[in-house]
C-alpha positions as CSV (number, residue, x, y, z in Angstrom):
1,X,-68.3,185.8,38.8
2,X,-66.2,188.5,39.8
3,X,-62.7,188.0,41.5
4,X,-61.7,189.6,44.7
5,X,-59.6,192.5,44.9
6,X,-56.7,190.6,46.3
7,X,-56.8,188.1,43.4
8,X,-56.4,190.7,41.0
9,X,-53.6,192.4,42.8
10,X,-51.4,189.6,43.5
11,X,-48.8,188.5,41.6
12,X,-49.1,184.5,41.0
13,X,-46.4,181.7,41.7
14,X,-46.6,178.5,40.5
15,X,-46.7,175.3,42.3
16,X,-43.6,174.1,40.7
17,X,-41.9,177.6,41.4
18,X,-42.8,177.3,44.9
19,X,-41.4,174.0,45.4
20,X,-38.1,175.0,43.9
21,X,-37.7,178.1,46.1
22,X,-39.0,176.1,49.4
23,X,-36.6,173.6,48.7
24,X,-33.7,176.1,49.2
25,X,-34.7,176.8,52.4
26,X,-35.7,173.1,53.7
27,X,-39.4,173.3,54.0
28,X,-39.7,170.6,56.3
29,X,-37.7,172.4,59.1
30,X,-39.8,175.3,58.8
31,X,-43.2,173.5,58.8
32,X,-42.3,171.9,62.4
33,X,-42.8,168.6,63.9
34,X,-46.3,167.9,62.8
35,X,-45.6,168.6,59.1
36,X,-42.5,166.2,59.6
37,X,-44.8,163.6,61.3
38,X,-47.2,163.8,58.4
39,X,-44.5,163.1,55.8
40,X,-43.1,160.2,57.6
41,X,-46.6,158.8,57.9
42,X,-47.1,159.3,54.1
43,X,-43.8,157.5,53.3
44,X,-44.8,154.5,55.5
45,X,-48.1,154.0,53.7
46,X,-48.5,151.2,51.2
47,X,-50.4,151.3,47.8
48,X,-51.5,154.1,45.6
49,X,-54.4,155.7,47.1
50,X,-55.1,158.7,44.6
51,X,-53.9,158.8,41.0
52,X,-53.5,162.6,41.1
53,X,-51.9,165.6,39.6
54,X,-51.5,169.4,40.2
55,X,-53.2,171.8,37.9
56,X,-52.4,175.7,38.6
57,X,-54.7,178.2,37.5
58,X,-52.9,181.4,38.0
59,X,-53.3,184.4,35.5
60,X,-50.1,183.6,33.5
61,X,-47.0,185.9,33.4
62,X,-47.2,186.8,29.9
63,X,-49.8,187.3,27.2
64,X,-49.2,184.1,25.5
65,X,-49.7,182.2,28.8
66,X,-52.8,183.7,30.0
67,X,-55.4,181.6,31.5
68,X,-57.7,180.1,28.8
69,X,-60.9,178.0,29.6
70,X,-60.3,176.2,26.4
71,X,-56.8,175.3,27.1
72,X,-58.1,174.3,30.7
73,X,-60.7,172.1,29.3
74,X,-58.0,170.3,26.9
75,X,-55.8,169.9,29.7
76,X,-58.5,168.2,32.1
77,X,-59.7,165.9,29.4
78,X,-55.8,164.7,29.2
79,X,-55.5,164.4,32.9
80,X,-58.5,162.3,32.8
81,X,-58.3,160.3,29.7
82,X,-54.4,160.0,28.8
83,X,-52.7,160.2,32.4
84,X,-55.5,158.0,33.8
85,X,-55.8,160.4,36.8
86,X,-58.7,160.1,39.3
87,X,-57.9,163.2,41.3
88,X,-56.8,166.8,40.3
89,X,-55.4,169.4,43.0
90,X,-56.7,172.8,41.3
91,X,-54.7,175.4,42.8
92,X,-53.9,179.1,42.3
93,X,-55.6,182.5,42.6
94,X,-58.7,184.0,41.0
95,X,-62.1,182.6,42.1
96,X,-63.3,182.2,38.5
97,X,-60.4,180.3,37.4
98,X,-60.4,178.0,40.1
99,X,-64.0,177.3,40.0
100,X,-64.5,176.7,36.4
101,X,-61.6,174.3,36.4
102,X,-63.0,172.6,39.3
103,X,-66.5,172.1,37.7
104,X,-64.8,170.9,34.5
105,X,-62.8,168.2,36.5
106,X,-66.0,167.1,38.2
107,X,-68.1,166.8,35.3
108,X,-65.3,164.4,34.0
109,X,-65.5,162.3,37.3
110,X,-62.4,163.5,38.8
111,X,-61.8,164.0,42.7
112,X,-61.3,167.5,43.1
113,X,-59.0,169.2,45.8
114,X,-59.7,172.9,45.5
115,X,-56.9,174.9,46.9
116,X,-57.0,178.8,46.8
117,X,-53.5,180.1,47.0
118,X,-53.6,184.0,46.7
119,X,-50.2,185.3,48.0
120,X,-48.6,188.7,48.7
121,X,-51.8,190.0,49.0
122,X,-53.5,191.8,52.4
123,X,-54.4,189.3,54.9
124,X,-58.3,190.3,54.8
125,X,-58.1,189.7,50.9
126,X,-56.7,186.2,51.3
127,X,-59.2,185.3,53.8
128,X,-62.1,186.5,51.5
129,X,-60.5,184.8,48.7
130,X,-60.6,181.5,50.8
131,X,-64.3,182.1,51.7
132,X,-65.4,182.7,48.2
133,X,-63.8,179.7,46.9
134,X,-65.0,177.6,49.6
135,X,-68.6,178.6,49.3
136,X,-68.5,177.8,45.5
137,X,-66.8,174.3,46.8
138,X,-69.8,173.5,49.2
139,X,-72.2,174.1,46.3
140,X,-70.3,171.6,44.1
141,X,-70.2,169.1,47.0
142,X,-73.8,169.1,47.9
143,X,-74.6,168.5,44.2
144,X,-72.6,165.3,44.4
145,X,-69.3,166.3,43.2
146,X,-66.2,164.5,45.1
147,X,-64.7,167.8,46.6
148,X,-62.3,168.4,49.2
149,X,-61.4,172.0,50.3
150,X,-58.0,173.0,51.2
151,X,-57.7,176.7,52.9
152,X,-54.0,177.2,51.5
153,X,-50.5,176.3,51.2
154,X,-47.5,177.0,53.3
155,X,-48.6,180.4,54.9
156,X,-45.3,180.9,56.1
157,X,-44.3,182.0,52.6
158,X,-47.4,183.3,50.9
159,X,-49.0,185.4,53.9
160,X,-47.4,188.7,54.4
161,X,-46.4,189.5,58.2
162,X,-45.6,185.9,59.2
163,X,-42.2,186.4,57.8
164,X,-40.3,189.5,57.2
165,X,-40.5,190.5,53.4
166,X,-43.0,192.2,51.1
167,X,-42.7,189.1,48.5
168,X,-42.1,185.5,48.6
169,X,-38.8,185.9,47.5
170,X,-37.9,188.6,49.8
171,X,-39.2,186.2,52.7
172,X,-37.1,183.3,51.3
173,X,-34.0,185.5,51.4
174,X,-34.7,186.7,54.8
175,X,-35.1,182.9,55.9
176,X,-31.9,182.2,54.4
177,X,-30.0,185.2,55.8
178,X,-31.0,184.1,59.6
179,X,-32.8,187.3,60.0
180,X,-36.0,185.6,61.2
181,X,-37.5,185.2,64.6
182,X,-38.2,181.6,64.5
183,X,-40.6,181.1,67.7
184,X,-42.3,184.3,66.3
185,X,-42.8,183.1,62.9
186,X,-44.3,179.7,64.2
187,X,-46.8,181.6,66.5
188,X,-47.7,184.0,63.6
189,X,-48.2,180.9,61.4
190,X,-50.3,179.1,63.8
191,X,-52.5,182.1,64.2
192,X,-53.3,182.7,60.7
193,X,-53.8,179.0,60.2
194,X,-56.4,179.0,62.7
195,X,-58.0,182.0,61.2
196,X,-58.2,180.3,57.8
197,X,-59.3,177.1,59.0
198,X,-62.3,178.9,60.8
199,X,-63.3,180.8,57.7
200,X,-63.1,177.7,55.7
201,X,-65.2,175.6,58.2
202,X,-67.5,178.2,58.3
203,X,-68.4,177.9,54.5
204,X,-67.4,174.1,53.7
205,X,-68.8,171.1,55.2
206,X,-66.7,168.4,53.6
207,X,-63.1,167.3,54.1
208,X,-61.1,170.6,55.0
209,X,-57.2,170.6,54.8
210,X,-54.2,172.7,54.5
211,X,-51.2,172.0,51.9
212,X,-47.6,171.4,53.1
213,X,-44.9,170.8,50.4
214,X,-42.9,168.3,52.5
215,X,-45.9,165.8,52.7
216,X,-46.5,165.7,48.9
217,X,-44.8,164.1,46.3
218,X,-46.1,166.9,44.0
219,X,-46.2,166.5,40.3
220,X,-47.5,169.5,38.3
221,X,-49.4,168.9,34.9
222,X,-47.9,171.8,33.1
223,X,-46.1,175.0,33.7
224,X,-46.6,177.2,30.9
225,X,-44.2,179.9,31.8
226,X,-41.4,177.4,31.6
227,X,-40.8,176.8,28.2
228,X,-38.6,174.1,26.7
229,X,-35.5,175.2,24.8
230,X,-33.7,172.1,23.4
231,X,-31.1,174.4,21.5
232,X,-30.2,176.4,24.5
233,X,-29.9,174.1,27.7
234,X,-28.7,177.0,29.9
235,X,-31.9,178.7,29.1
236,X,-34.3,175.8,29.1
237,X,-36.6,176.7,32.1
238,X,-38.3,173.2,31.5
239,X,-35.3,171.4,33.1
240,X,-36.1,173.0,36.4
241,X,-39.8,172.1,36.1
242,X,-41.9,169.6,38.0
243,X,-44.2,169.4,35.1
244,X,-45.1,166.2,33.6
245,X,-45.6,168.0,30.1
246,X,-43.0,170.2,28.4
247,X,-44.3,173.7,26.6
248,X,-43.4,174.2,23.1
249,X,-43.7,177.9,21.7
250,X,-44.7,178.2,18.2
251,X,-42.4,181.0,17.6
252,X,-39.3,181.9,19.4
253,X,-39.1,180.5,23.1
254,X,-38.1,184.3,24.3
255,X,-41.2,185.8,22.7
256,X,-43.7,186.4,25.5
257,X,-46.8,186.8,23.1
258,X,-46.2,183.5,21.1
259,X,-48.7,180.7,21.1
260,X,-47.7,177.4,22.7
261,X,-48.7,173.7,22.9
262,X,-47.5,171.1,25.2
263,X,-46.3,167.7,24.4
264,X,-45.7,164.8,26.9
265,X,-42.4,164.1,28.7
266,X,-41.2,160.5,29.4
267,X,-42.4,161.4,33.1
268,X,-45.8,161.8,31.7
269,X,-45.8,158.4,30.1
270,X,-44.4,156.7,33.1
271,X,-47.0,158.0,35.4
272,X,-49.7,157.3,32.8
273,X,-48.7,153.8,32.7
274,X,-48.7,153.3,36.3
275,X,-51.9,155.3,37.0
276,X,-53.5,153.2,34.3
277,X,-52.6,149.9,35.7
278,X,-53.7,150.9,39.2
279,X,-57.1,152.3,37.6
280,X,-57.6,148.9,36.0
281,X,-57.0,146.9,39.4
282,X,-59.6,149.3,41.1
283,X,-62.0,148.8,38.2
284,X,-61.7,144.9,38.6
285,X,-61.9,145.2,42.1
286,X,-65.2,147.6,41.9
287,X,-66.7,144.9,39.5
288,X,-66.4,142.1,41.8
289,X,-67.9,144.1,44.6
290,X,-70.6,145.1,42.5
291,X,-71.3,141.7,41.4
292,X,-72.1,140.9,45.0
293,X,-74.7,143.6,45.5
294,X,-78.4,143.4,45.2
295,X,-80.0,145.1,42.0
296,X,-81.6,147.6,44.5
297,X,-78.7,148.8,46.2
298,X,-77.0,149.3,42.7
299,X,-80.1,151.3,41.7
300,X,-79.6,153.5,44.8
301,X,-76.1,154.0,44.3
302,X,-76.6,155.1,40.6
303,X,-79.1,157.8,41.7
304,X,-76.5,159.2,43.9
305,X,-73.7,159.4,41.3
306,X,-72.1,162.8,40.6
307,X,-72.2,161.9,36.9
308,X,-76.0,162.0,37.3
309,X,-76.3,165.4,38.5
310,X,-75.9,168.9,36.8
311,X,-73.0,170.9,38.1
312,X,-73.4,174.5,39.0
313,X,-71.1,177.0,37.0
C-alpha cells in the first residue's frame, strides 16, 4: 500500500513528545471550554471502561528505531497478553504502518482506535492522509473488527496555518511568547476541524472522534527514540517518557544504528495488574450473562464475532 506524499515528507513526533511539549503551554487552556468540559466529565466517571494504551507507528528517528512489522507484532502481542489491554490507540503517520498495526491488533481481539496524525505537512496532504486511513478503517469495521476512527489530534499544533510557525516546536514557541491572535487561532482551528470531520465521515461510518490531550490519561506502550541510560541520568531520555516500557540499546545508548529491546517498567507491571483484574471481572460478568441466554442467541452472536472473520491486509 503506497503512502501519501505528505506522510513521506513529514517529520514525525511521538505521542509522548507531543504531551510533554503541550504541557509546557497548558493544552487545556488552548483547547477551549468544550475540551475542558470533556476532561471534567471524564474525571467524574466511575470504573474502568477501556483497558487501553497508545501505540505510535512513526517512521523512527534513527536507523535503529525505524518501524518494523516484526517488532510491531511483538509489541501488539505483549499489549494483549502481558499488559491485559483490550484497546489500543494506533496513532502516527504513514498509512501502511497504521493499517498493518490496526489489522494485527484487531486479529488479536483488541478494540482499535485508529488515529492518523500527520503533522507539519500541507493541509491537502493531511486531509488525504485522513481519508486514506479512514477508508481502510471502514473496510476493517465492515469485516467485524471493533474499530473507531479519530481524524487527528490537537490540530492547533500539528496543522500549519492555525498557529504561526513552520513546525510544532516553532508554534509552541510563538504561543509561549504571546505572539498569537487567539480568537483567530480558535476560528482557524474550528474551520479545519470541521473540514477534517467531513472528510472522516465521508469515508467512515462507525464512531468518529478527535483527540485532545487534556481529556486523556495517556500512556504510550513504548518510546523507541528515548533510550534508558541508567549510568548517565542527565542524558536518560526515558525519564521524561510516558512509556510503560524502557528501551535498552544493545550497544552504546548514543549509537543511532544500535539494535534494542524493551523491558517492562514498574508502571507496566502496575497497569498490567489493574488491567488483569478488571479483565477478570469483565469475563466473570460476561459468563454470568452468557449462562442466561438461549443456545440460539449464543450461536448467532458467535457467527458475528470478529474472530470468526478474515481481516483484509
